[in-house]
LOVO-464189 format. One record per residue: residue in three letters; z, x, y of N, C-alpha, C, O in turn. Coordinates in pm, whole numbers. Each point is the difference from the previous one (the first is absolute). Layout:
BEGIN
+------+--------+--------+--------+--------+--------+--------+--------+--------+--------+--------+--------+--------+
: bami :     nz :     nx :     ny :    caz :    cax :    cay :     cz :     cx :     cy :     oz :     ox :     oy :
+------+--------+--------+--------+--------+--------+--------+--------+--------+--------+--------+--------+--------+
:  ALA :      Z :      X :      Y :      Z :      X :      Y :      Z :      X :      Y :      Z :      X :      Y :
...
+------+--------+--------+--------+--------+--------+--------+--------+--------+--------+--------+--------+--------+
***
This chain:
BEGIN
+------+--------+--------+--------+--------+--------+--------+--------+--------+--------+--------+--------+--------+
: bami :     nz :     nx :     ny :    caz :    cax :    cay :     cz :     cx :     cy :     oz :     ox :     oy :
+------+--------+--------+--------+--------+--------+--------+--------+--------+--------+--------+--------+--------+
:  ARG :   5452 :  19596 :  -5146 :    -50 :   -133 :     40 :   -113 :    -42 :    -97 :    -18 :   -119 :    -27 :
:  GLU :    -56 :    216 :    -24 :   -111 :    -36 :    -90 :     55 :    -34 :   -140 :    -67 :    -63 :    -81 :
:  CYS :    190 :    107 :     57 :     60 :    -27 :   -132 :     63 :   -139 :     -4 :     79 :    -34 :     88 :
:  PRO :   -112 :    -44 :   -187 :     57 :   -135 :    -12 :    147 :      8 :    -39 :     73 :   -100 :      9 :
:  ASP :    -30 :    218 :    -51 :    142 :     17 :    -37 :     90 :    -17 :    122 :    119 :    -27 :    -13 :
:  ALA :   -176 :     44 :    130 :     80 :    -10 :    123 :     60 :   -140 :      8 :    115 :    -16 :     43 :
:  ALA :   -189 :    -84 :    -83 :     51 :   -138 :      8 :    -24 :    -72 :   -133 :   -100 :    -69 :    -16 :
:  PRO :    191 :     87 :    -77 :    -13 :    -64 :   -132 :      9 :   -152 :     13 :    -48 :    -73 :    -86 :
:  ASP :    109 :     29 :    193 :     15 :   -145 :     22 :   -134 :    -60 :     44 :    -38 :   -109 :    -43 :
:  LEU :    -33 :    183 :    128 :   -130 :    -51 :     49 :   -104 :    110 :     -9 :    -39 :     59 :    101 :
:  PRO :     -6 :    -31 :   -221 :    -99 :    106 :    -21 :   -133 :    -35 :     66 :    -74 :     88 :     43 :
:  GLU :     46 :   -215 :    -36 :   -128 :    -41 :     62 :     10 :     10 :    151 :    -98 :     32 :     68 :
:  GLU :    215 :    -59 :    -15 :     13 :      4 :    146 :     -9 :    144 :     52 :    -27 :     22 :    118 :
:  ILE :     48 :     72 :   -205 :     -5 :    142 :     42 :   -140 :     33 :     51 :    -17 :     89 :     84 :
:  ASP :    -81 :   -159 :   -134 :   -138 :     28 :     42 :    -28 :    -66 :    135 :   -101 :     29 :     65 :
:  TYR :    188 :   -117 :    -24 :    -24 :    -72 :    127 :     44 :     80 :    123 :    -64 :     -7 :    104 :
:  PRO :    173 :     82 :   -116 :     52 :     76 :    115 :   -110 :     73 :     76 :      2 :      7 :    123 :
:  GLU :    -98 :     47 :   -197 :   -107 :     75 :     69 :    -91 :    -97 :     76 :    -66 :     39 :     96 :
:  ASN :     63 :   -163 :   -138 :    -87 :    -99 :     68 :     87 :    -97 :     82 :     55 :    -96 :    -53 :
:  PRO :    -44 :    122 :    181 :     82 :    -85 :     88 :    -57 :   -142 :      8 :     71 :    -94 :     35 :
:  GLU :   -198 :     81 :    -67 :    -61 :   -134 :     10 :     32 :    -83 :   -124 :      3 :   -123 :      5 :
:  GLN :     22 :    190 :   -115 :     27 :    -73 :   -125 :    140 :    -65 :      3 :     13 :   -119 :    -25 :
:  PRO :     89 :    196 :     56 :    137 :    -54 :      2 :     14 :   -114 :    100 :     74 :    -95 :    -23 :
:  GLU :   -146 :    105 :    132 :     12 :   -105 :    103 :    -56 :   -132 :    -54 :     52 :   -108 :     27 :
:  GLU :   -159 :    120 :   -102 :    -64 :   -122 :    -52 :     86 :    -60 :   -111 :      1 :   -122 :    -20 :
:  LYS :     68 :    208 :    -52 :     82 :    -49 :   -112 :    130 :    -63 :     52 :     56 :    -90 :    -62 :
:  GLU :    -10 :    137 :    174 :    128 :    -51 :     54 :    -10 :   -147 :     42 :     82 :    -82 :    -41 :
:  PRO :   -181 :     50 :    121 :    -15 :   -137 :     50 :    -13 :   -100 :   -116 :     53 :   -111 :      6 :
:  GLU :   -122 :    152 :   -110 :    -18 :    -91 :   -114 :    136 :    -30 :    -65 :     29 :   -114 :    -35 :
:  GLU :     51 :    217 :     21 :    132 :    -19 :    -63 :     89 :    -84 :     91 :     77 :    -84 :    -46 :
:  GLU :    -87 :    109 :    175 :     84 :    -74 :     95 :    -36 :   -148 :     -2 :     87 :    -87 :      2 :
:  LEU :   -216 :     61 :     -5 :    -46 :   -139 :      2 :     49 :    -70 :   -127 :     47 :   -114 :      5 :
:  TYR :    -59 :    182 :   -116 :     42 :    -59 :   -128 :    151 :    -28 :      3 :     46 :   -105 :    -43 :
:  ASN :     27 :    201 :     94 :    146 :    -17 :      8 :     36 :   -111 :     98 :     93 :    -77 :    -23 :
:  PHE :   -166 :     70 :    128 :     28 :   -101 :    103 :    -18 :   -140 :    -60 :     81 :    -90 :     24 :
:  GLU :   -187 :     73 :   -101 :    -25 :   -131 :    -62 :    115 :    -35 :    -95 :     50 :   -113 :     -1 :
:  ASP :    -11 :    210 :    -76 :    109 :    -23 :    -95 :    128 :    -34 :     77 :     77 :    -87 :    -41 :
:  TYR :    -57 :    155 :    149 :    121 :    -22 :     81 :     -2 :   -140 :     61 :    101 :    -71 :     -1 :
:  ALA :   -216 :     32 :     53 :    -13 :   -132 :     63 :     28 :   -108 :   -106 :     67 :    -99 :     28 :
:  ASP :   -119 :    120 :   -146 :     24 :    -98 :   -108 :    149 :    -12 :    -28 :     53 :   -110 :    -17 :
:  ASN :     13 :    222 :     12 :    144 :     -1 :    -28 :     76 :    -58 :    118 :     99 :    -71 :    -17 :
:  TYR :   -144 :    101 :    134 :     68 :    -49 :    121 :    -14 :   -152 :     11 :     96 :    -70 :     33 :
:  GLU :   -216 :     21 :    -62 :    -23 :   -145 :     10 :     85 :    -73 :   -104 :     58 :   -105 :     28 :
:  ASP :    -51 :    163 :   -145 :     79 :    -62 :   -106 :    143 :     -5 :     52 :     89 :    -48 :    -69 :
+------+--------+--------+--------+--------+--------+--------+--------+--------+--------+--------+--------+--------+
***
Protein backbone atom coordinates (compact mmCIF):
# COMPACT_ATOMS: atom_id res chain seq x y z
CA ARG A 1 0.00 0.00 0.00
CA GLU A 2 2.94 2.34 0.66
CA CYS A 3 4.33 1.55 -2.78
CA PRO A 4 3.01 3.76 -5.58
CA ASP A 5 3.58 0.81 -7.90
CA ALA A 6 0.35 -0.66 -6.54
CA ALA A 7 -1.64 1.87 -8.57
CA PRO A 8 0.29 3.15 -11.59
CA ASP A 9 -2.93 4.73 -12.79
CA LEU A 10 -3.38 6.81 -9.63
CA PRO A 11 -0.06 7.02 -7.80
CA GLU A 12 -1.23 10.08 -5.93
CA GLU A 13 -4.47 8.49 -4.83
CA ILE A 14 -2.48 5.70 -3.18
CA ASP A 15 -1.60 8.15 -0.44
CA TYR A 16 -5.27 8.87 0.16
CA PRO A 17 -6.46 5.36 1.14
CA GLU A 18 -4.85 5.82 4.55
CA ASN A 19 -6.76 9.09 4.99
CA PRO A 20 -10.51 8.38 4.89
CA GLU A 21 -11.14 12.10 5.20
CA GLN A 22 -9.14 12.97 2.10
CA PRO A 23 -10.92 10.70 -0.42
CA GLU A 24 -14.31 11.82 0.86
CA GLU A 25 -13.46 15.45 0.26
CA LYS A 26 -12.12 14.71 -3.21
CA GLU A 27 -15.17 12.71 -4.24
CA PRO A 28 -17.79 15.43 -3.74
CA GLU A 29 -15.70 17.89 -5.72
CA GLU A 30 -15.49 15.53 -8.68
CA GLU A 31 -19.19 14.71 -8.46
CA LEU A 32 -20.14 18.36 -8.42
CA TYR A 33 -17.93 19.09 -11.41
CA ASN A 34 -19.37 16.15 -13.30
CA PHE A 35 -22.89 17.12 -12.36
CA GLU A 36 -22.42 20.61 -13.80
CA ASP A 37 -21.03 19.18 -17.00
CA TYR A 38 -23.92 16.74 -17.16
CA ALA A 39 -26.53 19.45 -16.58
CA ASP A 40 -24.98 21.51 -19.37
CA ASN A 41 -25.17 18.56 -21.72
CA TYR A 42 -28.66 17.68 -20.58
CA GLU A 43 -29.95 21.23 -21.08
CA ASP A 44 -28.43 21.36 -24.52
